[in-house]
N, C-alpha and C positions, 0 to 999 in steps of 0.2 A: 829172419835168418833164410828162410829159403830163397830168396830174391837176391840175396847179396851172392850165394852160390851159385845161383843161375847167370848172376852176371859176371864173376869170375869165369865162369866154365865158357859164356860166350864170348868175351873179351879172349881169354885163349885161344879158341876155334878162327875167330877173327885174326886176329894177330900171326896165326898157323896158316892161314887161308885155307883151312878143313872145312870141306862140304859146301850147303846149302850158305852155311854162317860167312863166308867171304865177301860173296855178293849183297850181302845184307849191308843196310847204312848203320853208319855210327849212333845214330840216333836210336833205331829197335835195339843194337847191342848194349847200348847204355840204359836202356829204361827199367831194366830189374833193378837196379841201383837208386832210381827214384821213387819207385813203388817200398824199397826198404825204408828210404828215408821219409816215404808218407807214413805209413805203416811204423816208425818209431814215434815220429812227434802224435800222430792220434794215439800210440800207447801210452804215450809221457803225459798226454795233457787229459785223456781219460782216466789217469789212474791206474790201469793193465797192468803194468809192471810191477807199479806196489803193491798192488794188491796180491799178485803173482809172488813177489818174495816173500810178503806177511804169510801168504797160504804154506808157504815151503815151510817159513821157521817155524809155524804154528805147528807143523809134521813133525819135524825135527824136534820139539819142543816135547810132543806129547809122544811120540816113541820113545825118548829116552826116559820118560815117567814111565810108561809100559814098563820097560827092562827092566828098570831100579824095584816098579811092585813085582814084577817077576822074581828077581832075585831075591828077595826078602818073602816070598810065598804067598802073595797078596795077590788076590785077582785082579786083573788088568780089566780097565775100565769099558764099558761096551761102545762104539761109536754112536752116536746121538741121532 
């Protein structure tokens, strides 16, 4: 995500001809997008994206369970 944001900023700087970025080659300006594509390909291929989504879902589930237990006056489960 940071590479994508950096790429957008560099394109704006190149287009508006601001600072030293105006003299850079377009290859350097567009390189953060290649890095972002490589990152997303790696994250999807290794299961990183799915694992992070499952961890987030599990945490939300556990928070919801703890909230309901607290509302019932039960002690919430301690993390393992």
